[in-house]
N, C-alpha and C positions, 0 to 999 in steps of 0.2 A: 721182398717185392719182386715180382716177375719183371724181367727186362724185355723191352719190345724186340721183336725180330729185326735183325739188321738186313736190309735189302740193298744189294749192290746198285749204285746209280748207273753202272755201266751195262745193266741188263738190257739185251736187245729188245727193241720195241716190236710189238706184233704187227703194227701197221705204220707206214711212213706218215709224217706230218709236214705240212708246209712250214717254212721257217717262222713266219709270224705266229702260227698256231702253236708251234713248239715252244717259242719264247714265252708266249702267254701262259702255256701250261706249266712251264718251269716256275714262272713268277707266282702262279696260283698255288702250286704245291708249297713253295717257300712261305707263302702267307699262312699256310695251314700248319706249319711245324709247331708241335707242342713242346715248347722249350722247358716247361715245368716237368715234363715227363722224363727228363734225363736225370732227375734227382737220385733215382735208385740204381743207376748203372754202375757196373763194376769198372775197375780201371781198364781191363782189357776191352770192354765194350766201348769205353770212351775213346780209346786209341783207335779202335776200328772205325768209329764214326769220323774221327779226324782223317784217317786214311781215305775213307769214302768221300768226304767233303772236299778234300784236296784234289782227288781224282776228278770229281765233278767240276770243280772250279777250273781245273786245267782244260777240260773240254769246252767249257763255256768261254774261257779266254781265247781258245783257238777259234771258236765260232765268231767271237767278236772281232778279232783281228782279220779273219777271213772276210767278214762283211765289210770291214773298213777297206780292205784291199779291193774288193769288188766295186764298192762305191767310188773309190778313187779311180779305178780303171775306167769306169763309166762317166767320170767327171760329174757325178750326181750333185755335189754341192755347188759346183760352178753353174749348173743348169737351174738349180732351185733358188740359190741365194747369191750367186755371183762371187763366191769366195772359195779358195782352195780347201781341200779336205781338212788339212791340219788347222786352218783358221776356224772352220765350221765346228770342229771337235772342241775347240776352246771356248765356244760361245756359251757353254753351260755355266761358265764362271768358276767351276770347281776344277777345271783342267787347265794346267799351264800350257803355254806355247810349246815348251820343251816336251812335256808329256804327250801333247797332241801329235807332235812330229814323231815321237817315239812310237806311237800307235801306228802311224802310217808306215814307218820303216818296218815295224814288226809284221804288219800285214803283208808287205811286199816280200819280206824274207820267208815268211811261213808258207806263202802260196807260190813261191818261185818254182818249186818242183812238185808235181801232182802227187807222187807217192808220199812225200813228206807232209803235204797238206792233209792228205787222207789219214795219215798216221796221227797227226795232231788232233784232227777232229774226232778220231776214234779213241783218243786218250792213250795211245801207245807211246807217244812222246809229248813232252811239254813244249810250249811255245819257245821257251829259251833253248831247248835242245833243237827244235826245228830251225831256229835262226842260226844256231851254231853250225848245223849241217849245211845250210845254204851258203854261209860265209866260207866254210871249208871247201865246198865245191867250187866257189869262186876263185879259190887260190890254186886249184889244179891247173895243169897246162891247158891252154886253149886248143892244143893240137889233138886232144882226145876225140875219138869218134862218138857219135850219139850212143852207140851201143856200150862203149866204155864208160860214158858218163852215167848211163842208166844203171850199169853194174855198180859203179861207185856209190850212187845214191842208195842202192839197195844195201850195200855193205855198211854205209854210214848208219842207216836205220837199224840194221841188224846188230851192229856192235856198239852203237851209241845210245841205244834205248835205255840202258841201265847205268849210263854215266852222266855226271853233271856236265852242263854245257861247256864249262871251261876245259874239260878234258877231251871233248870230241875233236877239237882241232888237231890234237896230237895223234889222232888216228890216220891223218892224211898221208903221211909217208908210207905206212904199211899198205894202205888201200891203193895208193898209186902204184906201188911195186907189184901189187896183185893184178890190177886191171890193165896196166900198161908199163911193164918193166923197162921197156925201151925209153920211156919218158922220164925215168928217175934221173934227176940232175947229178952231174959229176960233183966231186968235192969242190972244185973251183967255182962251179955254178952255185953251189950251196953257200959258199962264203960270200959270193957277190950278192946273193939274195939276203943274207944276214946284214950286209952293209946297207942295202936298200931299205930293209926293214928298220934299221937303226935311224936312217935318215928320215923316214916317214914319221917315226916316233918323235924325233926332235921337232919336226915341222908341226906336229899336233900339240906340242906342249903349250900349256897356258895356265893362268891363274885368274879366277874370278871371285868376287865377293858378292854375295846375294843376301838381302835382308830376309829374315824368316817370318816377318810379319808381327813379331812379338817384341821388337826392340833389339834383337840380336842379329848378328851377321854370321 
């Protein structure tokens, strides 16, 4: 049985679309997916479809959190329903308050730096990676110039694109040493920073019990 041609979801469009039209087009294409047509695929073809679907999902997630950030910045939910963005997101009944707040934070992190936002929307980094870059940038010295910060963002994107989010933060010392060697903290300052980090970790400790809705906790 012949296998269908695999087309990259990241193929550049021939003409730009408005956001509403693009979302409608994506939904329309998903409605037309022939799920039975995958029965004759080889293992390699199936893995390629998984790769493409994940890449597309990453871009759609980036678009979603970007739209959340833009709506939050314009206080759209306050104007239309008199409620904060996180509360509005939870009105669908399927989103918990914690998940809704997480979407707002994800949007703020992903869109904090324009190059990072653009990379996420283009599928070059995932939302989790974009957030890790934003948080890592936030831990660099405030004395950096705008040029140094721009350079640092570029280096995080260049070196972090192929890393899981948890490892991106570890790039910070090397990137700081490259863009502003004079700002690298001394050993004593590093030890003070570790003490402060430990104190913050202790302050954030907690334990909570949450019902799962099925009689367990």
